[in-house]
N, C-alpha and C positions, 0 to 999 in steps of 0.2 A: 631444415626449416629455419627461417630467420625469426628474430623476435620471439624467443621461446619463453623467457621468464616474464611473468605478468604479476604486478602487484595490484590487488583489488582492495579498495577501501570500503568497508561496510559489510557487516555480517547479518543483515536483515533478511531480505528475500532475494533481491537481484544478485548480491555478492556470492552467496553459496551456490546459486544456480549457475552463475558464470564460471565459478571455480570447477564445478562438476563437468560442464561441457568442454571447457578448456582442457582439463585433464584427459577427457575422452578423446580430444583431438591431438593429444601429444604435447601439449604445453606444460609448463611448470608454474602453476599459480601459487601465490602466497596471499592469504587473506588477513587483513589487519582491521581491528575494531577497537575504538577508543574505550568502550564500556568494558568492565572487568569480566563480564560473562554475557551469555545470551540473555536478552530481555524477556521477562515474563509479563503477563497481564496485557494491558492496552485495550484494543477493541476487536470486534469480530468483523470478518469480511465475507462477502458473497463471492464464491469462486466458481468460475465456469469458463467456457470458451477456450481460447488458445492456451491459457495458463493450465487448464485441465488437461489439454492434449500433451503439454510438456511434462506435467506431473506423471502422466501415464508412461511416457517414454523413459522417465527416470525410475519407474517401478514404484510410484508412491500412491497410485489411485486407491488401492485397498486401504492403506493407512489413513488417507484423507477421508474416505467414506466412514471409516471406523470412528475416528475422533471428532468428526464433523456433526453438524446438526441439520436435520431435514425439516425445514420450517413448513408450517401449515398455513399461517395467516400473518398478515400485517394488520394490526388492530389500532384504531385511533379512539381514545376514550375522552370523556368529558370530566368536569370537576368532581363528579361522584364516582368516576371509574366505570361508568356505563359506556358501552360501545356506541360510538357515533357513526363510524363507517369503517371500512377496511376491505381487504380483498384476500382471497386465497392465493397461495403461491404455486398452485398446481401448474398455472400457465408457464412459470419459469422452467419447470421440469419438462413440460411439453416442448417448449421452444429450443431447449438445449439437449433433447434426447435423453433426459434423466441424468445428465452430467452437470448438476447444479448442487452445490453444498455450501453451507455456512460454517465457518470455523474461525477459531481464534487466530489472529495474525501471528502471534508468538508461537502458537502450535505449528503453523506451517513453517515458520522459520526454523523451529527445532527439527522438524522432519527433513528439511533441506540440509541442515547442518550435519545431521547424522550420515547423510550420503557422502560427505567429503571428509569427515573425521577419520584420521588415520592414514589418509592418502594425500592430504594437502597441508602445507605448512600454515598454521593458524597462530596469529599473535593477538592476544587480548590485552586490554589495558594500555594501549599505546596509540599513537596517532601520527599522521604526517604533518610536519610543520614547515617543510620546504621542498620545492621541486625545481630542479635545474636540468633542462634538456640539453643533451649533447647529440652529435651526429649519429652515435651508435647506441645510446642508452639514455635513461633518465636517472639522474642522481637524486636520491630521496633522503631527506633529513627527517629522522624520527625524533619524537619528543624525548623518549627514554632510552633509545638504543643506537645512538650514533647515526651513521650513514650507510646506505646500501645502494647498489646499482641494479636496475631492472630494465629489461628491453621495453616494456610498456607499463603504463599505469592507467587503471580504470577506476573512476569515481562512481561507486554504487552506494554512496553514503547519504542518500535521502534528500528530502526537501531542503534542509539546511546544509548542503554538501560543503565540506571543507576543501575537497579537491577542486570543486568548481570555483570556490572563492580564490584559491591560490593561483589557478591558471586562467580563469575566464573573468574574474572580477567580482565586486561585491554583489551580494544577493539581491539588493534592491533594483539592480539592472534587469533582473530576470523574473522577479516575483510579481505575479498578478494576484492581488488579494480579492477574494470573492465576498468579503464583507461579513464573514462569520468567524467565531471561535468555536473550538470543539474541545471537550474534555471527557474523560472516561476513567472509571475505576471499578474494582470488584469488591464485593463483600460476601461473607458466608452467612447462611441460615436466615436470609431475608425472606419474609412472607408478605404477600402471597407470591406463588410461583405459577407462571402460565407456561407450561412446557411447549416448546416449538412454536412460540408466538412472539412476534415483535409487538410490544405494547408501547404506544406513543401518546404523549400528552403535549398539547401545543397551546401556546399563547402567541400573539403577534411578535415575531422576531425571536421566538424561543421554542425549543423542542427538547423534551425530556423523555428518554426512552429507557425501557427496562427489558432485559433479556435473560432468561434462565439458562445457566451454564451447567455443565457436569459437576459432580461432586458437591452438590448443594451450594453452588456459587451463583451470584447474580451480578450481571454487568449493568452499570448505569451509563448512559451516553447523554451528554449535554451538548446542544448546538445553540448558539445565540448570536444575534447580530452585534457586531462590534468591529471597529477599526482601531487597532492597537499598535503603538510604537512605544518603547522599543520591542524587540522580539520577546515572545512569552518566555523563552528560555532564560531571559535576564530577570524575570520576576521570580521571587522566591515562593515557596509553597503557600505560606499564609496570604500573600498578595493574590495568588491565583484563586484560592478559595474565596477571598473577599470579593473578587470580581464576579465569581459565579453566584455568590449569595446576593449581591446587588442585582444581577440580571434576573435571578429567579426569586426575587422577594415577594412577588404576587402569584396568586393562583392557589388552588387547593390540591385535589387528588391525593397523591402520596408525597407531595413536595416536602412537607415539614420533616417526615421521617427520613426521606432520602438526603436532605441537607444535614440531618443529624449524623448520618452515615458518612457524609463528606467530611464533617468535622473530625471524625476519627481516623480517616484513611491517611496513610503516609506514602502511598504509591498512586500518584495521579498523572495520567497522560493529559497534556494540555498544550494546545498549539493553535495557530491561525489556520483557517481554511484557505489555501492558496494554490495557485498553479505556477509552474515554472515554464517559461517560454524562452528558448535560446535560439540564436540564429544558426548555430552549429553545435553538434554534439561531440566534436573532437577538435583538438589543436595539437599538431605535431604527433608526439608519441603518447598523448594523453586523451582519453575518451571518457564520456559520461554514459551511464545507463540508469534505467529506472527513474525514480523521482528526481534524482540529481539532474537528469537531462530534460525531463518532460512531465513533472508531476501533474497529474490530471485532477488532483485533490481528493481528499478522503470521501467527498460526496459522490464521487463516480462509482465507488464500490468495486473498481476493477484495477486499482493500482498495483496490487501484488501480482495479478495475472499479467499485466502489461510489463512489469519489471522482469518476470520470468521469460516472457516473449522476447524482450530486448536482449536479455542475457544469452538466450539460445541463438538468436540471429547473429549477435556480435561474435560469439565463439565460432559459429559455423562459417561466417565470412572470413574470419582470421585463418581458419583451417583451409578454406577454399582458396585463399590467396597465398597459401604457404607462408603465413606470417607477415606478408607485406602490408604493414599497418595502413599506409595511405590508401591503398586499394580497398582494403577490408572496411575501414571506417566510412569511406565514401559510400560503398554499397550498402552497408548497415543502415545508414541514414536514408538513403534512396528508397530502400524497401519499406521503412517504417514511418517516415515523417507524416505522410498524408493520413495514414491510419490513425496515428496518435493525435493529430490535430482534430480529426473527426471526434475522437473520444473526449478531447478537451472541450469541444463545443457542447457535446451532450452533457458533460458534467456541469457546465454553467447553467444549462436549462434545469437540471435536476436540483441544483442548490437552491434555486429560487422556489422550487416546489416543495423542498424538504422542510423548510422553516420560513414560510411567508412572513413578511415584515408588517402586514396590515391585517385587520379583521376581515376586510373584504377578500384579501388574498387567501386567508385561512378558509373562508366560506367557499370560495371558488375551488380551491384544492380539494376540499371534502366532497363537493358536488361532482368533480371529475372522477374521484375514486368511486363514488357511488355508481357512476355511470359504467364502471368496469363490469358491472353485472350484466350489461347488455352483451349477448353472444358476439364474440369476435372483436370487441372494442379493446379489451385488455391485450389481446394478441397484436392488434394494430399499434397500440401505444408503446409496448415494450419491445416489439420485434426488432425494430431498427437498432436498439442499443444492445440487445442480447445476442443476436445472431452475428457472428464474426464473418466478414466477407474475405478477410485476408487468409491466404493459404500459406501455411508454414513450409518453408523450403526444406527439402531433404538434403542433408549433408552426410559426408563420410566421417565416421568416428572410429579411427583405427584401434584405439585402446578398448572400446566397447566390443568391437568385432573380435578382438583377440581373446577376450574373456567370455565370449558367447552371450553377452547381454544385448 
């Protein structure tokens, strides 16, 4: 097989998934991550569809069901915390055949990482600072470990991909801002707790959500309208908190207490809500996967599942093409691009509904949600985005077959 050594940048969701399937196909993957360890905290994701199928094939379905949450309701409350509207999530389980779970993104990342630990070379606390392609390899310059050569390099390093920047160009060529910022953090022993319920408080252009986690933890999610330059990563923690306080300076509910918790936290997820749209997902011996190639945005709720889908197909096509990367990269994009673009369009629609920017928009959103009580309407509204029409290809995985998995 040609092109056997593959360097994967990013140890989030797509990177470990890709490493697992490449190893199963007979490749030798190396995973590099600039953070010193796996990230904890962050936000929760709804997990279903093709990502769930791939998790099953990796033997993770039982673990995901065990550590996940089985939501009963999405509830919108007013200034006094009284229920304004909402809907039960039973329809999600019906549409997905019971294969729908909510879990922490970092929890999913940890499960995926455990599947490759001990069988894949993993480098933490380092990053790629240079890539030079040759006819037979890619010469990679590391920040802390000199140079190495790999047959292929895959950027699975997220929305702000360093591999994409080095090979394809600056981020602003590919980023489409959706006009919102998002922030999230966790606290312990917060009260009240509403188990298995998304609690959402909205004002024009602002949404504040509360979600009860295991081990007496509570996750707070902030979404607010803003167009910000430079990148949020260039803002320090006090500046991020100041921006959130300014945006959420009005309103009642539990806002004052939650902002007091914000003041105390030292671990804040903070970023723009954006999509990535590129003309091509590969160039030479370098390819992109997951958010690095096609971020649909956090609002879509499916970014992790799509990253796993892309990783599975990319590894499968490399195996099918016996490592001939030009053939595999082309087929990988051919199979997935139309499907991903459909998901991106759906995410744009959902972003506008998630945190409407006007009072009229909020009123209209709430009326639509109330209408979901009409039999069949919720199924009609959610069915298009929940039911995956793409069929996962079946590939040969020699190393899985040899171990009986």
